[in-house]
N, C-alpha and C positions, 0 to 999 in steps of 0.2 A: 614143843613147849607153849603154853598160852602165853598171848599178849600181855605186857605188863599193865597196860590199863586200856581196856576196850574201847573207851569212848574219849575223844579228843577234847580237852577243856579249852573252849574257844575263847573264853574270857581270859583264861591265863596266857594262852599264846599271844593274845591281842596286846597285853599288858607288856609282855618282854620283847615282843617283834619289833618295836619301835627304835630298839638299840641295835638291831642286827644288821650286818653289812652281807645281804643276800644278792645273788644276781638277779637282774632284771627278769622280772617275770616268776622267779623261783619261789618255791614255798619255803618259807623259814624253818629249819629244823635246828638251828643252833641259838642258844641263849647265853646270857653272861650273868645272870643270877639263877638262883634256883627256884623251879617251880613244880607244881604238883606232876608228879610222873617222869620228870626230867631225871637223867643220870649224869654224873660229873665225869666229865672226859679228860679235864684237865684242873689241877689245884694245888695249893701249896703242900698239902699232905700225901696226895696220891694221884697217880695219872694212870689212864685206860694205857692198855696195849694196842697195836694194830695187827690183826692177824691175816695172812694170806696163805693161799694154797700154792705151794711150789710149782705145780704143774698148771698153774693160771698162765694167761698171756704175759710174756716178759713185760710188755708195756704196762699192764695193771699192777704188777709187782713193783716197778718203778715208780708209778702214780703213788702206790701206797707208802713207799718210803718217802717220797715228796711230801705227802700228807704229815707224816711223822716229823719232818723237818720243819714244815710248816708251823706245826704246835710249837716248836722250839723259837720260830720268829715271834711269836705272840705272847708266850708265857715265859721263855727263857730256857725252857727244858724240852729236848725233842722227845715224842714218845716213843717207847720201845716197840719193835717190830719183830713178828715171828713169821718167817717163811718156812713152812714145812709140809712134807709130803703125806702126812698123817695127819688125822683129827686127834690122835692122842699127843700126850705128853706137853701140853700147854701150860704154862704156870697157873697156879691159883690166883686169882685176882678178881678185885671187885668189879671192875668194868673193862670194855673191851670194844675196839671198833673191828668188826668182820667184815671184809670185803672181797668179794668174789663174782665170777662170771659163771651164769647159768651152764652147765655142761663142762665146765673147766674147775670148779671148784667143789670139792668134798664137802667143805663147811656149806657152802649153799645148798648143793643138791642134797645133802642130807636132811636140811630143814625141809625142803621142798617135800622131799619123800615122806616125812613126819608129819606132814601137813601144819608145821608152825611157820611157814613163810608162803605167802600167797603171791604168784608172779604171773597169774593168769593174764594180767593187763599188759605185761611187757614181753613175755614168751614168745619168741620167734619174731620180734620187732628189730627195727635198725635204732642202734643208739639210744635205746632207752634203759630207764634204771628205776628201783624203788628202794627206798628206805623205811626202816621202822625199829622200834625197839622190841627186843624179845628178853623176857624173864629166864635165865639158866636154859641157855641155848643148846639143844640136845649134842649138836656136834661138836661143841666146844667145854667139854667138861672141866669144872673148876673156875667157869668164868659166871659170875652171879648175873649181871646184866649186860645187854650189847645193842649197841648201834649196829645194823645190818646194813650194808649197800649191795645190793645185788643187781649186776648189769646182764641185760639181754644179750650182750656180746661185747667185745673187747673195749670199744670206745664208749659204750654204755657204761660200763663200770669205771673207766677212767673218768668219764665226765662227772660221775657220782662221786668220786674222791675229791676231785678238784672243785665240785660245788660246796663241799664241806671247807675246803682251804679257803675258798673266797668268802663263805659267811662267817668262819673265824676272824676273817680282816687280812687275808694275804690277797693282795690285788693281782690279776694276772700280768700287771705291768710292774711288778716289783723290782724286776731286773731291768727291763727294756726302759722304762721312765722313772726308775727310783723312787716309786711311790713307797713310803715308810709303812709300817704296820703297827697298829695301834696295841700297845704292851696291855695284857689282861692277866689276872690272877686266876680267876675262875672261868672255866668254859664248860656248857651244859649239851647234851643232846634232849630237844624237846621230846614229849611224848605225842610224835606226829607220824601217821601214815603218810608216806609221800610216793605219788607215782610220775615219774617223769616220762611224758610220752616221747615219740620219735620228733627228731628235729623238723621245721617246716620245709628245709632245702635240704636234700640228701648230702651232696657234697658241698662243703663250704670252705672256699680257698682264697689264697693270695698268691700274687707273681711279684717277686721281687725283678725289677727290670729297670732298664736306663740308670744302671747302677753306677756309672762313672760321671763324675768325679768322687761324690761322697760316700757311697757304701764302700766302693773300691778301696778309696783313701783309707776309710776307717779299716776294713780288714787288712789291709796291707799293713796298717800300724799295730794290729791286735793280734793277728793269726800268722804263722809262719808261711811264708811263701811255698807255693807248690812248684812239682815240676813244669807246669805248663802257665803259671800266671799266678793271680792271688790266691790267697789261701781260703777258699771256700770249702772248707773241710768239717769233718764230722762235729769237731768242737763248735764251729760256728753254726752248725745247721741245728746242733742239740739245742742251741740257746732260741732259735726260731720255732722248732718243734715244740718245746714247752710252751712256749707262748701262744701257739695255735691251739693246742688242748685245753689250755686254761682259758682260752677264749671259744671254747666248744666248737672248735674248728676241726677240718680233718683232711683237708686237700692243699697240695703245694706244687706251684710251679717255680723251679730254681731259676737264679740268674742266668742270664743267656748269653750276653755279647762277650765275656771274657772269662768262661766258665765252663767246665763239662762236669755235669753233678757225679756221674758214675764212673769218672777218669781221675779227676782232681784229687779224690781220697776214694779209695776202693770200699772204704767203709759207710759212705754216705748213704747207699742204697740200704744196707742192713740197718743203718741208725735210724732212717726214717720209718722201717718197719718195725723196728724194736720200739719205738716210740707210740707208734700206731697210726702214723701219717700215711695217707693215699697219695702216691707220688704221680705227677703227671709232668706234661712239657707243654710250652707255648705252642700258639697256633700254627707256628712255622718250624716246629720240630717234631716230627712224627715219630711212632714207634719208639717211645722211651731214648730218644737220641738227644743230641743237641747239635746246634750249627756249627759251634766251634768244634766238636768232635770230628763232624766231616770235613770240616775244612782243615783240622790238623792232621787227621790219622786217615781220612777217607781216600779213596782212589778215583781219580777223575772229576768229571763236572758234575755238579747237583742237576743233572737233566735226564730224568727217566727215559725220554724218547731216544737218547742215545748211548746212555751209560746204566741201563737197568740191572745188568748182571752185577756190577760193582755194588749199585745201591741196594739191591736185594740181599747181597752177601752181608752188607752192613746192617741190614734191619734185623736178619738172621741173629748177628752177633748181639745187636742190642735188645732183641726180645728175649733171646736165651739169658741173657745177663740179669734181666728184671724178671724172668719167671718166678723166683722164689718169693717174691715180694708183693705187696699189695700195690695196683696200678691202676689207674684209668686212663688208657692209651690214646694218645692222640692220633687221629687218622689223616688219610688223604696227603696232601703235599701243596707247598707253596714255592715260589723262587726261593733262592739262597739269600738267607739275611732279611726277612721279612720284606719280600716283593713278590709280584704277582709272577706266576708262570709265564714265561716268555715262548709260547707255543699256540698257535692258532687253532689247533684242535685240542683245546685243553680239556675239553669235556670227555671225549673219548681216551684221552689219555689219562685222566684221572680214575675213568672206570677201570683201566687196566690197573692202575696203581692200587686202589681199594681191593680189587679182587686178589690182587696177590698180596698185600698186607693180610687180608683174611685168611690167605692160603696158609702163611707164615703162622699166624697167631694158632691156627688150628693144627697145624703140626707141632709146634712146640709145646702147647699147653695140653694139660692132660683132661681138660673137659671141653664141650664143644665150644666153638668159637664164640657162638651167641651169648655163652655164658661169662664170657671175659669183658668187663666194663670197657667200652670204647666210647669215644667222641669226636665229633667232627664239628672244629669251629668255624663259624662262617663269619670271617672276619674280612674286613675292606671288601674287596673284588668277589671274594668267595661267595658272599651272600647272594650273588647273582645266579651261581652257577644251578641251583635247583630249578630257577626259572627258564635256564638256558637248556634243562633236559637232564641233569644228571640227578640220580635217585641214587640211595643208599639204603643199606638193610635196616631193617625196623629196629633193631636191637641198638644202634649207634645213635647217642644223644646228639641231638642239635643244640650246638653252642652258639645261640645267637649272639651278636656282639653290639655295643654301642658305637657310636660315631667318634670315640676316643676323648668325647668332650661329655660324656654323662648323659647321652640321649639314645635310648635303644632303637636301632635301626629295625628290627624284625621280632615279631613274635608268635607263638603258635596260631595258628587259624582252622576252621574247619575241624577235621578230625585228627588233626596234627597231635592236639594234647594227649590222644589216646595210644599213640605211637609206643611201643615197647620200650625204646631207648629214651622217651620223654624228650625234655627240652632244659636250655638253662641259658644264662647270660655271661658274657664276658665284658666287664666293666673296668673303667680308667678313673684312677684318682690321680694319674701321674701319665703325661705323654711326651712323646717327641716327635714332632711333625708339625705339619700346617694346622693352624695358621702360623703358631709358632709353640715353641716346646712350653710346658709347664712342669716344673720339677725342682724348683727353688724349696719352698715351704708350703703349708697347708693352703690350698685354695678351694677345698671341698665345700659345696653348697650340701649341706645334711638334708634341706629340704627337697632340693630337686632328687638327690639320692634315694630318699625317701619315696617321693611321687613315682620315680621311675621303677623302682625294684617292687613296689606295692603293685603297681600296675603290671610287671612282668609275673610276679607270683600270681596275681589273680587271673591273668591268661594262661596260666598252664605251666610257666618257666619255673619249675620247681626242682629239677634234677640236679644241676650244677649251678652254683654262683660262685665266679672268681674274679677277684679284683686286683688289678695291676697298681701297686702302692709304690712303685719306684725304688726308693731307698728304706723305705718303712718310716723312718725316724721322721718327726713332725707331723706324721699322718696318724699319729696315735687314735686321736678321738675318733675321727670317721672309720679308721679299722674297727676300732671297739663298736661303733655303731653298726657296721656291716654286719658283723657277726652276731650282735645281738638281734639284729632284724633277721638275718638268715637262720638263726636257731629257732625263733618262736617270734613269727611275724605279728601275731595278735597282742604279746606282750607290749610291742612298740606302738602299734596303732591304738591300742587302749588307752594310753596315756599322752602319745604325741612327743615331737622332739623335744619339747622343752621339759617334758616330765622325765624323759630319758636321760636328758643331760644334767638333770637334778640328781636322779639317782646314780649317774657316773660320778657326778662330783662328790655326793656323799659317800661312795664307796672309796674314793680316791683321796680325798681330803677331809673327810669327817662332815658331819652334819651342820656345823656351826655356820660355814660361809657357802653351803651347798647351793643354796637359792643364788645368791650373788656371783659365783662362780659358773653355774649354769646359765646366767645373763651374759656373762663376758663371753662363753664359748658361742652361744646362739648368735650373739651380736658379731663376733668375729666371722662366724660362718657366713652371715648375711653380707657383710661389708666386702669380704674377700671376693665373694662369687660375683660381684658386679662385673668384674674383669680381671684376668689374670695378670699378676704383677707384671708377667713377660711382655704383655700385651699395651701395659701402661706408655704414656707419651705425654709430652708437656701439652699438647692442646686437646686432650680428651675431655677433660670437665671444663665447662666454660668460666671463665674468670670475670665475665659481664653480665651475663643472664641468669636470672633467677637466683642470684645467690648460689649457684650450683657448687662450684669448687670450694668456696669458703665453708659452706654446708657439710660437703663431704669430709673436708679436711678436718673440721670440728668433730665430726662425728668419730673419727680415727683418734685425734687427741683426746676425746673423751674415754674411749675405749682403752686406749694406751695409760692415761693418767689413773683410771679406775683400777686397772691390772696392778700398776705399779703401788699403788695405795695399799691393795689387799697383799701384795707382796712382803710390803713392810709389816703388816699385821699378822700374817699368819706364823705360827711356830717354825724355827729353825729347821726342824727335820722334815718339814714339807717343802721347804723352799726350792730345792733342786728339781723335785716333779713339777712344781708350780711355774718353775721359770720355763723348763721343758715343754709343759702341756697348755700353758695360759699365756703368761706375761711375756716371753720372748715373740711369740708370733704377733702378740698385739704392738708390741713396741715396733718389731721389724717391718710390719705393715705400715704403720704411722710413717716411720722414717722414709719408706720409699714414696708414699703418697705425698710428704711433706717436701720432698725432693722435687717431684714432678710438677706438682703445682705452683711452686715457688720458681721454677724455671719458666713457668708460663708466666706468672706476675712479673718476674724480671724481665721478659721480653716486653711485655707491654709498658713496664715503666720506664725501660730505656728508649722505647718509640716515643713515650710522652717526654723524655730528657728529665726524669725524676733523679734526685740524688739517692733515692732509696734503691734503686736499680744496682747501684754499688753494692748496697749493705746485703741485697739479696744473693749477689754473686758469693760474696763471703759466707753467708749463712747456708746457702746450698752446699758449697765447700764442706763446710763444719758439719751438716748432716751426713754428707757422702762419707766422711771419715768415721761419722758414728756409727754408720752402717757396718764397716770393717771392725770397729770396735766391739760390737755386739756380737759378730761372728768370733772373734778374740775370746770374748767373756764365754761364749759357747765351749770353743775348744779347751779353756782352762777349767770348765767345770768339773768337779770331782777329780781332780788330778788328771783331766784329759781323758775321761773314761769315752767321751762321743766325739773326740778329736776327727776333724775332716767332714762331719756330716754335713756341717754349713758351706763346705768349699764350693758349692753351685753357684755360678754366675748368674746374675739377674739384672744387670743395667746394661745396655747398648745393643740389643738385638737389632740387626738391620735385615733378617730374614728367618725362616722358621729355626735354624739351629743355634744353638747356645754360642754366645761369644767367647771368646778365649780369655777376656779380662774385663772385668766391671769398667764402664765408660760412660760418662754423662756428658752432655754438651748441650750448646744453644743458649749460654750464658752471655750476656752483652754488659758493657760498660758505658757510662757516660765519661767526659772531660771533666771531672771534679773542679779544678780550679777556674774554669771558664764559665761566665756568667750566660745565661739565656739571652737571644735577642729580644725576647718578649719579658725579660724582667724575670725576678725570681719566684713570684707566684705562679702556681700551677694548679689547675683544676680539671678534674675529668669526674666522669658521672657514669651511671648505671647504664647498661645497655649499649656502650660505645666504646671504641677504642680512641677516641679522640680527646684531645686536650687544648684547654684555651688558657691564657690568651697566646696568640701565635698561629702561623701556618701549620695545618695538619690535615693530611688528606682523608682523615677518618671523622672530621667534624660534619655536624648534619647538614648545613647548608652549603651549597657551592661557594666557595672562597671566603666561608663564614670563619672568621678567626678569633671571633670574641663570644660566641654564642654555643650553647649546648642545649639540646632539647632532650629532655629525660622521656622514658615511656611514660605513657598515661597513668595517672593514679585514679583509681575509682572506689566508691563506696564499699565493694566486696573485696578488695584486695586482701590477700590472706595475711602477707606482712604488714600492711598498714602504712608504708612509707617508702620513698626512693632515697637512693644514696648519692652523695657526691663526696669527691676526696679532695682535700687540700694538700698540696705539697710544694718543696721547695726544688727548684730547677735550676738554681743559682748559686753563688757564692757568698750570699749576704742573708743575715736574718730579716724577717718581716712580720710584721703583725696584721692580720686579717679581720675584717668584720663582715657578716653576712647580713643583707637588707633586704628582707621581703617587701616587694610592693604591696603585697595583699595582707590584710590584717588576719585572714583565717589561715594562713600558711604558720606552720610550727616548724621550728629549727632546734636541733638536739643540742648544738654548741653554735652560737653566734658570733663568737670572739676567740682569737687564739694567736699564739706566736709558733712560727716555723723557723727551725734553727737550720742553717746548712750542714748536713751531716751525710757522710758515708759509711760511718761505723754503727749506725742506729738507725731505726725506722721511725722518723719524725712525722710521717704522713697522719692525717687526722680524717677519719670517716665522720661524716655528717650526715645526719638523718633527716630527711624532709617529709613532714606529714601533713594532714589537713584536719582542721577543726571543722566536721561536717555540719555540725549543726549550723554554723554561720556562714558556711560557703554557699555560693549561689547555686541552683539548680542547674542540671545539662553540662553541657561541655563549656569549658572556661580553661584560660591559660594563666598560669601565675609567672610572675617575672621576680626574679632574685637576683641581686647585685652582688658581687663579691670586691670589695675594696680592700686594698692592700696598701702597706706603709712604703712599700719599696715601688720604684718606677715600674711601668709595663713597657719600657723600651720603646719600641716603635709601633706600639699598638695600644689598644684603650681597656678600660675596665672591663673585666669579664662579666658576663651575665647568664644566667640559668632560667630556661623556660621549662616551667612543670605544666603540661596538660592535666586537668583533672575532670572527671566525669563524675557528677552527682546522679547516682540511679536509684531506683527502688523497686523491689520485686512486688507482686500483688500482696494484699494483706493475707496474713495466713499461710504464705507458702512455706514449705520445708523442702529442703534440697540442696541443689548446688546452682549457684548464680554465676551468670558470666561476670568475668573481670579481667581486664588487659586484653580482651578479644578472644577469650578460651575459657573454656571449663574442663578441668583435668580431675578425674575421679580414680579414685583406688577401687580395685574391683569389689573388694569386700565390703565397702559401702554402700551397698544397694540398699535402695528404698524399701523395695519388695524382692525379697529372694524365695525360690523355689526350695522347699526341703530337700529336693533330689541333689542339690549343690552341697558341697563342703569347702571351707577355707583352708588354705595350708599356709600357716605362720612361717615369717621370713623366707618365702619363696620369692623367687627373682630378684630385681634391683632396687625396688621402692617401698614395697610393705609387705604383700603376701600374693597368693595365687588362688582362684578360685574355679574349681572343677566339678565334673560331676561326680557323686560319690560312688557310684557301681562302674567298676571298670570294666564289667563284661555287659552293659548296656547295650542295647540295639541303637542302630542309628535312630536319632531323634528328628523330631520335624518342627517347623517353625509356620504358623504361631501356635501351634498346638501343645508343642512340647514344653519341658520346664525352662522358665524364664528367670533372668535378673532384670529388675526394672530399677532405673534412675530417674527420678524427677529432676528436671532442669529448668532454668529462667534464663532465656536469652534478650538482649537488649538491641542486637543489630542482626542483619539477615544480608549477607554477602551476595552480591549480584550473580557469582559464579558457584553459589552453592557452599554449603557447610562441610567441611571434611572432617571426618570422624577417623582417629587412627586408633587401632586396637593392638595393645601390647600383649604379646603372649610368651611364654616359657618356650623353650627351644626344642622340646619334644618333636619327634619326626612322624612321618606316615609309616607306622609300623604293622598296621593291618592292610595288607593287599585289597584294593577295591574299596577300602572306606578312610580316604585322606582325611586329615583333620581339617574340620570345617565349621564354620559359626554363620549365624544369621543375624542380623541388626536391622533395626528399623526406628523411626521416630514416630510416635504416636500410632496412629493405625495404617501407615503405609505398607505397601507388601515389603515383607522381610527381604533385604538383599542376603543371598547366601554366597559365602566367601570359602574358597580353599586356599588358606594363607601361605601354606608349605608347598612350595612349586615341587612337580614331578621332577623326578629322577630322570636323567637324559637318556639312561639305560640300566638295566639290572645290575647291581652291585656299585653304581656310582651314588654319590651324594648330591642332593638337589642344588640347582643354581642359588647363588646368595648364601649357602651355607657357611662360607667363609666370613662372611659378615655378620650372619645371625650369632654364629658361637664366639667370635671376637667380641661381639657387643652383648652377648648373652640375652639376646630379645629377639623374637620374631615381631615384625608389624605389618599392619596391612591399613590402606586407606580406602574409605568408602565416600561418597559424596551425597549430600541429601539437601533438600530444601527445608529451612527452619525460620519460619518468622518470628520475628520478637514476641515474647510472652512465655507461658508457661507450657513445657512438653514433657513427655516421658521417653526416654531412650529405652529400647528394650534388646536384650542380648540373649541368644541361645545357643549354648555349645551344642553341636549336633553329633559329637563323637566323644566317645570317653578319650581321656589323654589331652584334650584341649584345657589348657591352663591359663586363664585370663589374669594378666597383672593390672591394668590400667586403660582407662579410654579417655582420649583426649579430643574435645571438641574445638575446631579451630575455625573462628569467625574471623581468620584473616591476620591475626596478629601472632601467632606462634613463631618465636625465634629459636635459632639453633642452640641446642644443649644435648648432653649425653644420655640424661635419665628423663627427658622430657618435663614439660612444666611441672612444677610441684602442685599438690593436690589443691584444689580450690577450697574455699570456706564453705563448711556446711551449715545450712541455715536451719 
């Protein structure tokens, strides 16, 4: 029959599409107000029916029923659905949704045969679909107008149905994150022809792993325990499978450590296939088996060199069991329980293993072995096996892996992208192992994930993307991002991470607060990725240099406060979802940082004999209790729906494995009733752990017990001041007066009273700045006395020395000026930048990353290649040269023969070429210093240059794709220790 309208009315669609809830990059086909050519699917007077062919895939029929129920979530009334084996006998109705798969639905095939439905762009493709409106569809007599959803295959049709669900307002996370559905009275299908092409990545999946204690605890609480352990049964997996399909995923690795997918519930495999999920198994579980199944029911040792007969019998059993269902079979073999093979002849052994596995598959399946999907995961030591001479058949997909910390170790090179089996990536959002586990809550850098996976896609790793998500909960946003990227890479690259987050927030919480929520999620991803929670310790961030610890803590407090403020404003129905997806992790992260940074402050304060040290011990204990209280709040949410998901310990690591109980230490006390030998007044200053008056081995001068020398303050200091702190270290109150000797010194607070207290923090921070207009030129020292109304004991009145340097750049200079003996530059702030580079916002530890746009570019050269240029002005020239430290993302050398390199030069000097990621000691190993790099989330490399005072240009060249520059620090001899490096210098 003819199309209802032949011309899409773009203006009408644009008018209504602003109110749509559609998936990222998807064409809107649903509206909530009538427009020309639209048909009403739901309304107060009449509803459409859903029509399915009973001979279609069971998963399609199930998804159609979900769609009918989803309309009920939105309007309060489910749509009626009709599943029948004939096109006759449908009720007469005004409107319908006809859903079917090409070759499986008489409704769809009949429309194609009559020329009413054009499927030429999807027929024979993978997981694609088309939607359009038809007037009086010939295969559905009695229906006046219909929305047609035709899929190229089973999942194409399923995705088409779930796309409508999402567009009418049902989130994929409606159950797993309790995202509410906006109620609507009317729902319309727009007069739009829609063709959804095949996904960017063929197999897109997740791996539930490291599932104890959180996921296992929840499963034990919510599902009946099985014969062999926790209840990972079909009811549990149905919830997972539905989520995957709503996220347009298709591939699944089940839990591995205390479960047996095919044994725990004999209906698990059927259920996966019924839903339409392709089953796999982890890198250490070949031939559709599980580690626990072998350890529980197998015969003998997991060693093919001595027990091959029993292992082969086991594999025949597991492959025969899996034959009826759709699988992507894991090949080869590792040691038992995620270990390396313990055999010196492992290459020859694995050749035997793979040959036997192929023989089994060929015998069991009714199609040639090269038609059965197979993959080989080159994880950890296995990555080195191809270089050691092991080759596998062309049809087996190479599943390359990251380093467990989000850095892909190897990608296709040469003619590898043209292999029949192609290539993919196994990635991690959760991990158990060196340097420490990270499995408590979300610590995923979306920017790093984007950079690494876009690189992987561009380099040809597009057959499989599988991500380890641990317990699943708290990783909802990264999981959603992962599948959005895998389904349609260009839809994310076109709008960027923040654009994706804004759309995710709008779909999840509505448009009113979408921009604000996206900002919170982006900020959380950035802050938490600086260092995993499990790797935090009290001394990581400096409490004396660059205001680092206080700045970091203020950023977390701001994030938590903004999240809590928004939580109080959003409608009640959104609060459970907002708590799970936004405010919980912001608050939880702030508590952890608050504890560690205040332990560091407590240690410093106790060494300075401050009364406030005792206050901080109480404060830290209070925050430690609040960490537990927040877990309890999570457990009680929605009557305990998600109980145990926050059971994971996260304080007290002393090696890579999880602690058995949360523990904090390092708190110190002062004896509060006792007065200090140097009197009640105490003074400390920026840049030193020393304090005055009194003996203190941290003071600047030898045996100097009355003077603190602050770091130099100069004209171009980005903050504009240095700080001192006045505190009480005795048992009596005192008044203080700050008296500068120099009239050009400004003091933020010159007088005050400090009470003796251990229940509150009575310390006072005082900022010292300079009136530069009246300060003398050049280098000088300002003297500042601190008078106290209390005696100084056996010591004298303390004094502060503040060195100043009044400098000036040449007239008209624009760029970065030296201050405090260094210049610190964020990479994106280039004075001149080649168009070959792009900025990745939120990448890394301090602001962003800059990389070459073209991930397939050839090796670049310096000085002729595209460059970043930074104009700088220096005032000093160290005798031993100027050190320039470049900070990079933690990417690895994933292109053999083309390691990550950069070149750097000052002005027209010969560029220094640097390979900043060390070579691996042997194939399959990680490079030296890798443990430090991933713990600190940074690679750094230092070069030395001769830089005379004056104006210069620092030139930087990324010589390979994948080099991501974060910052540059030019050290003229005065850089002091910190975690993040000196903050960015002032830009003139």
